[in-house]
KOLGU-4560 file (N, C-alpha, C; in nm, 3 decimals, padded with zeros to 5 digits):
<recs>
<n_xx: 00.140 n_yy: -00.169 n_zz: -00.037 ca_xx: -00.020 ca_yy: 00.050 ca_zz: 00.025 c_xx: 00.089 c_yy: 00.140 c_zz: 00.011 mol: A seq: 1 type: UNK>
<n_xx: 00.057 n_yy: 00.241 n_zz: -00.121 ca_xx: 00.133 ca_yy: 00.324 ca_zz: -00.119 c_xx: 00.114 c_yy: 00.461 c_zz: 00.006 mol: A seq: 2 type: UNK>
<n_xx: 00.195 n_yy: 00.497 n_zz: -00.007 ca_xx: 00.111 ca_yy: 00.622 ca_zz: 00.116 c_xx: 00.158 c_yy: 00.775 c_zz: -00.045 mol: A seq: 3 type: UNK>
<n_xx: 00.086 n_yy: 00.916 n_zz: 00.008 ca_xx: 00.112 ca_yy: 00.991 ca_zz: -00.070 c_xx: 00.169 c_yy: 01.146 c_zz: 00.049 mol: A seq: 4 type: UNK>
<n_xx: 00.337 n_yy: 01.090 n_zz: 00.057 ca_xx: 00.410 ca_yy: 01.155 ca_zz: 00.092 c_xx: 00.445 c_yy: 01.264 c_zz: 00.089 mol: A seq: 5 type: UNK>
<n_xx: 00.306 n_yy: 01.333 n_zz: -00.039 ca_xx: 00.344 ca_yy: 01.472 ca_zz: -00.140 c_xx: 00.252 c_yy: 01.609 c_zz: -00.074 mol: A seq: 6 type: UNK>
<n_xx: 00.132 n_yy: 01.521 n_zz: -00.036 ca_xx: 00.018 ca_yy: 01.524 ca_zz: 00.012 c_xx: -00.016 c_yy: 01.539 c_zz: 00.116 mol: A seq: 7 type: UNK>
<n_xx: 00.046 n_yy: 01.548 n_zz: 00.256 ca_xx: 00.002 ca_yy: 01.593 ca_zz: 00.357 c_xx: -00.060 c_yy: 01.657 c_zz: 00.463 mol: A seq: 8 type: UNK>
<n_xx: -00.154 n_yy: 01.635 n_zz: 00.534 ca_xx: -00.251 ca_yy: 01.655 ca_zz: 00.566 c_xx: -00.251 c_yy: 01.666 c_zz: 00.740 mol: A seq: 9 type: UNK>
<n_xx: -00.300 n_yy: 01.776 n_zz: 00.758 ca_xx: -00.267 ca_yy: 01.814 ca_zz: 00.984 c_xx: -00.371 c_yy: 01.684 c_zz: 01.012 mol: A seq: 10 type: UNK>
<n_xx: -00.361 n_yy: 01.614 n_zz: 01.121 ca_xx: -00.411 ca_yy: 01.482 ca_zz: 01.220 c_xx: -00.508 c_yy: 01.713 c_zz: 01.266 mol: A seq: 11 type: UNK>
<n_xx: -00.648 n_yy: 01.627 n_zz: 01.308 ca_xx: -00.760 ca_yy: 01.746 ca_zz: 01.330 c_xx: -00.651 c_yy: 01.660 c_zz: 01.528 mol: A seq: 12 type: UNK>
<n_xx: -00.777 n_yy: 01.830 n_zz: 01.558 ca_xx: -00.717 ca_yy: 01.879 ca_zz: 01.760 c_xx: -00.772 c_yy: 01.718 c_zz: 01.843 mol: A seq: 13 type: UNK>
<n_xx: -00.961 n_yy: 01.694 n_zz: 01.786 ca_xx: -00.945 ca_yy: 01.592 ca_zz: 01.867 c_xx: -00.903 c_yy: 01.464 c_zz: 01.846 mol: A seq: 14 type: UNK>
<n_xx: -00.855 n_yy: 01.400 n_zz: 01.697 ca_xx: -00.797 ca_yy: 01.309 ca_zz: 01.725 c_xx: -00.608 c_yy: 01.243 c_zz: 01.718 mol: A seq: 15 type: UNK>
<n_xx: -00.629 n_yy: 01.414 n_zz: 01.791 ca_xx: -00.420 ca_yy: 01.467 ca_zz: 01.788 c_xx: -00.484 c_yy: 01.473 c_zz: 01.917 mol: A seq: 16 type: UNK>
<n_xx: -00.526 n_yy: 01.425 n_zz: 02.031 ca_xx: -00.560 ca_yy: 01.375 ca_zz: 02.192 c_xx: -00.553 c_yy: 01.262 c_zz: 02.204 mol: A seq: 17 type: UNK>
<n_xx: -00.668 n_yy: 01.160 n_zz: 02.130 ca_xx: -00.690 ca_yy: 01.014 ca_zz: 02.166 c_xx: -00.529 c_yy: 01.007 c_zz: 02.074 mol: A seq: 18 type: UNK>
<n_xx: -00.434 n_yy: 00.983 n_zz: 02.011 ca_xx: -00.320 ca_yy: 00.978 ca_zz: 01.988 c_xx: -00.222 c_yy: 00.978 c_zz: 02.130 mol: A seq: 19 type: UNK>
<n_xx: -00.256 n_yy: 01.121 n_zz: 02.159 ca_xx: -00.142 ca_yy: 01.150 ca_zz: 02.246 c_xx: -00.191 c_yy: 01.110 c_zz: 02.404 mol: A seq: 20 type: UNK>
<n_xx: -00.349 n_yy: 01.062 n_zz: 02.396 ca_xx: -00.381 ca_yy: 01.032 ca_zz: 02.525 c_xx: -00.380 c_yy: 00.853 c_zz: 02.488 mol: A seq: 21 type: UNK>
<n_xx: -00.394 n_yy: 00.809 n_zz: 02.352 ca_xx: -00.351 ca_yy: 00.693 ca_zz: 02.343 c_xx: -00.194 c_yy: 00.628 c_zz: 02.404 mol: A seq: 22 type: UNK>
<n_xx: -00.119 n_yy: 00.722 n_zz: 02.322 ca_xx: 00.079 ca_yy: 00.748 ca_zz: 02.400 c_xx: 00.096 c_yy: 00.676 c_zz: 02.568 mol: A seq: 23 type: UNK>
<n_xx: 00.061 n_yy: 00.852 n_zz: 02.588 ca_xx: 00.026 ca_yy: 00.840 ca_zz: 02.762 c_xx: 00.032 c_yy: 00.702 c_zz: 02.816 mol: A seq: 24 type: UNK>
<n_xx: -00.055 n_yy: 00.658 n_zz: 02.748 ca_xx: -00.169 ca_yy: 00.491 ca_zz: 02.790 c_xx: -00.088 c_yy: 00.414 c_zz: 02.730 mol: A seq: 25 type: UNK>
<n_xx: -00.029 n_yy: 00.410 n_zz: 02.677 ca_xx: 00.005 ca_yy: 00.222 ca_zz: 02.597 c_xx: 00.126 c_yy: 00.121 c_zz: 02.712 mol: A seq: 26 type: UNK>
<n_xx: 00.217 n_yy: 00.226 n_zz: 02.792 ca_xx: 00.262 ca_yy: 00.202 ca_zz: 02.840 c_xx: 00.218 c_yy: 00.087 c_zz: 02.953 mol: A seq: 27 type: UNK>
<n_xx: 00.134 n_yy: 00.148 n_zz: 02.995 ca_xx: 00.083 ca_yy: 00.036 ca_zz: 03.091 c_xx: -00.018 c_yy: 00.000 c_zz: 03.113 mol: A seq: 28 type: UNK>
<n_xx: -00.071 n_yy: -00.049 n_zz: 02.945 ca_xx: -00.172 ca_yy: -00.128 ca_zz: 02.920 c_xx: -00.059 c_yy: -00.227 c_zz: 02.905 mol: A seq: 29 type: UNK>
<n_xx: 00.089 n_yy: -00.180 n_zz: 02.899 ca_xx: 00.155 ca_yy: -00.302 ca_zz: 02.834 c_xx: 00.146 c_yy: -00.356 c_zz: 02.948 mol: A seq: 30 type: UNK>
<n_xx: 00.182 n_yy: -00.324 n_zz: 03.055 ca_xx: 00.273 ca_yy: -00.332 ca_zz: 03.208 c_xx: 00.238 c_yy: -00.387 c_zz: 03.309 mol: A seq: 31 type: UNK>
<n_xx: 00.105 n_yy: -00.306 n_zz: 03.274 ca_xx: -00.042 ca_yy: -00.292 ca_zz: 03.388 c_xx: -00.155 c_yy: -00.396 c_zz: 03.407 mol: A seq: 32 type: UNK>
<n_xx: -00.166 n_yy: -00.400 n_zz: 03.265 ca_xx: -00.294 ca_yy: -00.526 ca_zz: 03.210 c_xx: -00.330 c_yy: -00.344 c_zz: 03.213 mol: A seq: 33 type: UNK>
<n_xx: -00.353 n_yy: -00.259 n_zz: 03.287 ca_xx: -00.453 ca_yy: -00.109 ca_zz: 03.206 c_xx: -00.549 c_yy: -00.100 c_zz: 03.102 mol: A seq: 34 type: UNK>
<n_xx: -00.657 n_yy: -00.152 n_zz: 03.096 ca_xx: -00.746 ca_yy: -00.163 ca_zz: 02.915 c_xx: -00.703 c_yy: 00.045 c_zz: 02.903 mol: A seq: 35 type: UNK>
<n_xx: -00.753 n_yy: 00.076 n_zz: 02.738 ca_xx: -00.783 ca_yy: 00.173 ca_zz: 02.690 c_xx: -00.881 c_yy: 00.183 c_zz: 02.611 mol: A seq: 36 type: UNK>
<n_xx: -01.003 n_yy: 00.254 n_zz: 02.684 ca_xx: -01.108 ca_yy: 00.286 ca_zz: 02.648 c_xx: -01.065 c_yy: 00.326 c_zz: 02.478 mol: A seq: 37 type: UNK>
<n_xx: -01.045 n_yy: 00.313 n_zz: 02.405 ca_xx: -01.107 ca_yy: 00.302 ca_zz: 02.268 c_xx: -01.052 c_yy: 00.269 c_zz: 02.212 mol: A seq: 38 type: UNK>
<n_xx: -00.970 n_yy: 00.188 n_zz: 02.311 ca_xx: -00.896 ca_yy: 00.152 ca_zz: 02.157 c_xx: -00.993 c_yy: 00.034 c_zz: 02.142 mol: A seq: 39 type: UNK>
<n_xx: -00.977 n_yy: -00.073 n_zz: 01.994 ca_xx: -01.075 ca_yy: -00.067 ca_zz: 01.936 c_xx: -01.004 c_yy: -00.239 c_zz: 01.962 mol: A seq: 40 type: UNK>
<n_xx: -01.081 n_yy: -00.408 n_zz: 01.907 ca_xx: -01.119 ca_yy: -00.505 ca_zz: 02.046 c_xx: -00.884 c_yy: -00.564 c_zz: 01.951 mol: A seq: 41 type: UNK>
<n_xx: -00.854 n_yy: -00.538 n_zz: 01.835 ca_xx: -00.793 ca_yy: -00.584 ca_zz: 01.771 c_xx: -00.599 c_yy: -00.533 c_zz: 01.933 mol: A seq: 42 type: UNK>
<n_xx: -00.608 n_yy: -00.438 n_zz: 01.942 ca_xx: -00.527 ca_yy: -00.378 ca_zz: 02.029 c_xx: -00.559 c_yy: -00.478 c_zz: 02.134 mol: A seq: 43 type: UNK>
<n_xx: -00.685 n_yy: -00.412 n_zz: 02.221 ca_xx: -00.654 ca_yy: -00.413 ca_zz: 02.328 c_xx: -00.619 c_yy: -00.620 c_zz: 02.343 mol: A seq: 44 type: UNK>
<n_xx: -00.695 n_yy: -00.630 n_zz: 02.290 ca_xx: -00.665 ca_yy: -00.889 ca_zz: 02.213 c_xx: -00.535 c_yy: -00.858 c_zz: 02.240 mol: A seq: 45 type: UNK>
<n_xx: -00.387 n_yy: -00.795 n_zz: 02.200 ca_xx: -00.284 ca_yy: -00.795 ca_zz: 02.138 c_xx: -00.207 c_yy: -00.714 c_zz: 02.313 mol: A seq: 46 type: UNK>
<n_xx: -00.241 n_yy: -00.657 n_zz: 02.348 ca_xx: -00.245 ca_yy: -00.575 ca_zz: 02.523 c_xx: -00.264 c_yy: -00.671 c_zz: 02.599 mol: A seq: 47 type: UNK>
<n_xx: -00.386 n_yy: -00.691 n_zz: 02.640 ca_xx: -00.405 ca_yy: -00.819 ca_zz: 02.684 c_xx: -00.296 c_yy: -00.978 c_zz: 02.724 mol: A seq: 48 type: UNK>
<n_xx: -00.254 n_yy: -00.960 n_zz: 02.567 ca_xx: -00.155 ca_yy: -01.106 ca_zz: 02.548 c_xx: 00.015 c_yy: -01.070 c_zz: 02.649 mol: A seq: 49 type: UNK>
<n_xx: -00.056 n_yy: -00.923 n_zz: 02.559 ca_xx: 00.102 ca_yy: -00.908 ca_zz: 02.614 c_xx: 00.185 c_yy: -00.936 c_zz: 02.714 mol: A seq: 50 type: UNK>
<n_xx: 00.016 n_yy: -00.852 n_zz: 02.830 ca_xx: 00.143 ca_yy: -00.904 ca_zz: 02.962 c_xx: 00.046 c_yy: -00.967 c_zz: 03.064 mol: A seq: 51 type: UNK>
<n_xx: -00.008 n_yy: -01.018 n_zz: 03.033 ca_xx: -00.043 ca_yy: -01.176 ca_zz: 03.047 c_xx: 00.049 c_yy: -01.236 c_zz: 03.017 mol: A seq: 52 type: UNK>
<n_xx: 00.134 n_yy: -01.263 n_zz: 02.964 ca_xx: 00.287 ca_yy: -01.323 ca_zz: 02.926 c_xx: 00.361 c_yy: -01.262 c_zz: 03.002 mol: A seq: 53 type: UNK>
<n_xx: 00.408 n_yy: -01.186 n_zz: 03.027 ca_xx: 00.467 ca_yy: -01.039 ca_zz: 03.155 c_xx: 00.426 c_yy: -01.145 c_zz: 03.228 mol: A seq: 54 type: UNK>
<n_xx: 00.352 n_yy: -01.167 n_zz: 03.317 ca_xx: 00.280 ca_yy: -01.232 ca_zz: 03.454 c_xx: 00.298 c_yy: -01.382 c_zz: 03.427 mol: A seq: 55 type: UNK>
<n_xx: 00.277 n_yy: -01.413 n_zz: 03.324 ca_xx: 00.308 ca_yy: -01.583 ca_zz: 03.293 c_xx: 00.494 c_yy: -01.571 c_zz: 03.362 mol: A seq: 56 type: UNK>
<n_xx: 00.582 n_yy: -01.505 n_zz: 03.303 ca_xx: 00.714 ca_yy: -01.524 ca_zz: 03.340 c_xx: 00.735 c_yy: -01.462 c_zz: 03.440 mol: A seq: 57 type: UNK>
<n_xx: 00.663 n_yy: -01.393 n_zz: 03.547 ca_xx: 00.660 ca_yy: -01.342 ca_zz: 03.650 c_xx: 00.757 c_yy: -01.235 c_zz: 03.691 mol: A seq: 58 type: UNK>
<n_xx: 00.742 n_yy: -01.163 n_zz: 03.569 ca_xx: 00.803 ca_yy: -01.051 ca_zz: 03.558 c_xx: 00.743 c_yy: -00.907 c_zz: 03.503 mol: A seq: 59 type: UNK>
<n_xx: 00.789 n_yy: -00.770 n_zz: 03.605 ca_xx: 00.709 ca_yy: -00.675 ca_zz: 03.586 c_xx: 00.824 c_yy: -00.598 c_zz: 03.541 mol: A seq: 60 type: UNK>
<n_xx: 00.719 n_yy: -00.504 n_zz: 03.447 ca_xx: 00.774 ca_yy: -00.436 ca_zz: 03.325 c_xx: 00.737 c_yy: -00.299 c_zz: 03.335 mol: A seq: 61 type: UNK>
<n_xx: 00.801 n_yy: -00.194 n_zz: 03.332 ca_xx: 00.783 ca_yy: -00.005 ca_zz: 03.348 c_xx: 00.789 c_yy: 00.021 c_zz: 03.218 mol: A seq: 62 type: UNK>
<n_xx: 00.698 n_yy: 00.063 n_zz: 03.107 ca_xx: 00.705 ca_yy: 00.075 ca_zz: 03.026 c_xx: 00.686 c_yy: 00.202 c_zz: 03.044 mol: A seq: 63 type: UNK>
<n_xx: 00.797 n_yy: 00.274 n_zz: 02.867 ca_xx: 00.696 ca_yy: 00.401 ca_zz: 02.920 c_xx: 00.762 c_yy: 00.489 c_zz: 02.774 mol: A seq: 64 type: UNK>
<n_xx: 00.645 n_yy: 00.492 n_zz: 02.661 ca_xx: 00.615 ca_yy: 00.559 ca_zz: 02.546 c_xx: 00.670 c_yy: 00.681 c_zz: 02.576 mol: A seq: 65 type: UNK>
<n_xx: 00.714 n_yy: 00.785 n_zz: 02.483 ca_xx: 00.742 ca_yy: 00.931 ca_zz: 02.451 c_xx: 00.788 c_yy: 00.953 c_zz: 02.297 mol: A seq: 66 type: UNK>
<n_xx: 00.731 n_yy: 01.066 n_zz: 02.343 ca_xx: 00.775 ca_yy: 01.176 ca_zz: 02.204 c_xx: 00.935 c_yy: 01.184 c_zz: 02.191 mol: A seq: 67 type: UNK>
<n_xx: 00.982 n_yy: 01.106 n_zz: 02.058 ca_xx: 01.129 ca_yy: 01.190 ca_zz: 02.078 c_xx: 01.155 c_yy: 01.272 c_zz: 01.922 mol: A seq: 68 type: UNK>
<n_xx: 01.054 n_yy: 01.349 n_zz: 01.899 ca_xx: 01.091 ca_yy: 01.480 ca_zz: 01.866 c_xx: 00.944 c_yy: 01.555 c_zz: 01.851 mol: A seq: 69 type: UNK>
<n_xx: 00.949 n_yy: 01.665 n_zz: 01.967 ca_xx: 00.833 ca_yy: 01.726 ca_zz: 02.031 c_xx: 00.836 c_yy: 01.821 c_zz: 01.881 mol: A seq: 70 type: UNK>
<n_xx: 00.915 n_yy: 01.841 n_zz: 01.829 ca_xx: 00.974 ca_yy: 01.978 ca_zz: 01.750 c_xx: 00.830 c_yy: 01.900 c_zz: 01.634 mol: A seq: 71 type: UNK>
<n_xx: 00.773 n_yy: 01.795 n_zz: 01.631 ca_xx: 00.742 ca_yy: 01.749 ca_zz: 01.535 c_xx: 00.553 c_yy: 01.706 c_zz: 01.562 mol: A seq: 72 type: UNK>
<n_xx: 00.472 n_yy: 01.700 n_zz: 01.455 ca_xx: 00.311 ca_yy: 01.623 ca_zz: 01.464 c_xx: 00.354 c_yy: 01.522 c_zz: 01.412 mol: A seq: 73 type: UNK>
<n_xx: 00.235 n_yy: 01.470 n_zz: 01.539 ca_xx: 00.132 ca_yy: 01.338 ca_zz: 01.374 c_xx: 00.176 c_yy: 01.323 c_zz: 01.237 mol: A seq: 74 type: UNK>
<n_xx: 00.204 n_yy: 01.272 n_zz: 01.148 ca_xx: 00.173 ca_yy: 01.342 ca_zz: 00.997 c_xx: 00.038 c_yy: 01.200 c_zz: 00.993 mol: A seq: 75 type: UNK>
<n_xx: -00.092 n_yy: 01.259 n_zz: 00.874 ca_xx: -00.140 ca_yy: 01.197 ca_zz: 00.842 c_xx: -00.086 c_yy: 01.111 c_zz: 00.740 mol: A seq: 76 type: UNK>
<n_xx: -00.079 n_yy: 00.983 n_zz: 00.662 ca_xx: -00.042 ca_yy: 00.911 ca_zz: 00.578 c_xx: -00.116 c_yy: 00.860 c_zz: 00.490 mol: A seq: 77 type: UNK>
<n_xx: -00.289 n_yy: 00.929 n_zz: 00.531 ca_xx: -00.374 ca_yy: 00.798 ca_zz: 00.442 c_xx: -00.478 c_yy: 00.861 c_zz: 00.505 mol: A seq: 78 type: UNK>
<n_xx: -00.604 n_yy: 00.854 n_zz: 00.476 ca_xx: -00.720 ca_yy: 00.915 ca_zz: 00.499 c_xx: -00.919 c_yy: 00.844 c_zz: 00.460 mol: A seq: 79 type: UNK>
<n_xx: -00.999 n_yy: 00.840 n_zz: 00.529 ca_xx: -01.079 ca_yy: 00.754 ca_zz: 00.486 c_xx: -01.186 c_yy: 00.745 c_zz: 00.493 mol: A seq: 80 type: UNK>
<n_xx: -01.263 n_yy: 00.809 n_zz: 00.447 ca_xx: -01.468 ca_yy: 00.854 ca_zz: 00.533 c_xx: -01.543 c_yy: 00.772 c_zz: 00.476 mol: A seq: 81 type: UNK>
<n_xx: -01.675 n_yy: 00.754 n_zz: 00.519 ca_xx: -01.809 ca_yy: 00.688 ca_zz: 00.465 c_xx: -01.889 c_yy: 00.787 c_zz: 00.552 mol: A seq: 82 type: UNK>
<n_xx: -02.016 n_yy: 00.715 n_zz: 00.508 ca_xx: -02.101 ca_yy: 00.784 ca_zz: 00.507 c_xx: -02.107 c_yy: 00.778 c_zz: 00.715 mol: A seq: 83 type: UNK>
<n_xx: -02.064 n_yy: 00.701 n_zz: 00.854 ca_xx: -02.044 ca_yy: 00.697 ca_zz: 00.922 c_xx: -01.887 c_yy: 00.716 c_zz: 01.033 mol: A seq: 84 type: UNK>
<n_xx: -01.826 n_yy: 00.723 n_zz: 00.953 ca_xx: -01.635 ca_yy: 00.684 ca_zz: 00.964 c_xx: -01.521 c_yy: 00.802 c_zz: 00.947 mol: A seq: 85 type: UNK>
<n_xx: -01.440 n_yy: 00.854 n_zz: 01.036 ca_xx: -01.360 ca_yy: 00.846 ca_zz: 00.995 c_xx: -01.168 c_yy: 00.758 c_zz: 01.008 mol: A seq: 86 type: UNK>
<n_xx: -01.130 n_yy: 00.796 n_zz: 00.951 ca_xx: -01.000 ca_yy: 00.695 ca_zz: 00.949 c_xx: -00.919 c_yy: 00.717 c_zz: 00.906 mol: A seq: 87 type: UNK>
<n_xx: -00.778 n_yy: 00.796 n_zz: 00.937 ca_xx: -00.622 ca_yy: 00.806 ca_zz: 01.003 c_xx: -00.550 c_yy: 00.675 c_zz: 01.017 mol: A seq: 88 type: UNK>
<n_xx: -00.437 n_yy: 00.725 n_zz: 00.915 ca_xx: -00.283 ca_yy: 00.634 ca_zz: 00.958 c_xx: -00.213 c_yy: 00.772 c_zz: 00.943 mol: A seq: 89 type: UNK>
<n_xx: -00.148 n_yy: 00.748 n_zz: 01.075 ca_xx: -00.070 ca_yy: 00.854 ca_zz: 01.058 c_xx: 00.029 c_yy: 00.814 c_zz: 01.117 mol: A seq: 90 type: UNK>
<n_xx: 00.199 n_yy: 00.900 n_zz: 01.148 ca_xx: 00.211 ca_yy: 00.868 ca_zz: 01.116 c_xx: 00.348 c_yy: 00.937 c_zz: 01.249 mol: A seq: 91 type: UNK>
<n_xx: 00.415 n_yy: 00.864 n_zz: 01.323 ca_xx: 00.511 ca_yy: 00.922 ca_zz: 01.483 c_xx: 00.634 c_yy: 00.907 c_zz: 01.479 mol: A seq: 92 type: UNK>
<n_xx: 00.718 n_yy: 00.954 n_zz: 01.599 ca_xx: 00.832 ca_yy: 00.891 ca_zz: 01.558 c_xx: 00.888 c_yy: 00.902 c_zz: 01.808 mol: A seq: 93 type: UNK>
<n_xx: 00.777 n_yy: 00.741 n_zz: 01.811 ca_xx: 00.780 ca_yy: 00.762 ca_zz: 01.939 c_xx: 00.926 c_yy: 00.734 c_zz: 01.976 mol: A seq: 94 type: UNK>
<n_xx: 01.010 n_yy: 00.657 n_zz: 02.117 ca_xx: 00.987 ca_yy: 00.585 ca_zz: 02.165 c_xx: 00.955 c_yy: 00.522 c_zz: 02.298 mol: A seq: 95 type: UNK>
<n_xx: 00.991 n_yy: 00.385 n_zz: 02.329 ca_xx: 00.955 ca_yy: 00.397 ca_zz: 02.499 c_xx: 01.098 c_yy: 00.338 c_zz: 02.589 mol: A seq: 96 type: UNK>
<n_xx: 01.111 n_yy: 00.363 n_zz: 02.648 ca_xx: 01.192 ca_yy: 00.316 ca_zz: 02.798 c_xx: 01.114 c_yy: 00.139 c_zz: 02.886 mol: A seq: 97 type: UNK>
<n_xx: 01.189 n_yy: 00.070 n_zz: 02.882 ca_xx: 01.168 ca_yy: -00.053 ca_zz: 03.031 c_xx: 01.267 c_yy: -00.096 c_zz: 03.116 mol: A seq: 98 type: UNK>
<n_xx: 01.149 n_yy: -00.065 n_zz: 03.214 ca_xx: 01.244 ca_yy: -00.114 ca_zz: 03.337 c_xx: 01.168 c_yy: -00.261 c_zz: 03.352 mol: A seq: 99 type: UNK>
<n_xx: 01.280 n_yy: -00.341 n_zz: 03.374 ca_xx: 01.257 ca_yy: -00.403 ca_zz: 03.481 c_xx: 01.214 c_yy: -00.396 c_zz: 03.659 mol: A seq: 100 type: UNK>
</recs>
């Protein structure tokens, strides 16, 4: 699937807030099993499996997900709209820190 990086659109503030909330809660979702309220079933299930794997191995991991480049916002690579929904494929530069 190709993306048109020459026609970059900005992410709406409401979606940017959701993305920022997702990034801020992703670490606790993996490490502690905290649910992200607006994550879809696929993402929730993957995060649940990751948390269960850590627990089964007796590991406690503190994850911190952060923005690598705070000067740049997420870019929209592709977007779809229909009568009910809007979907965006976003690209951002994130990093993580893990501590056992």
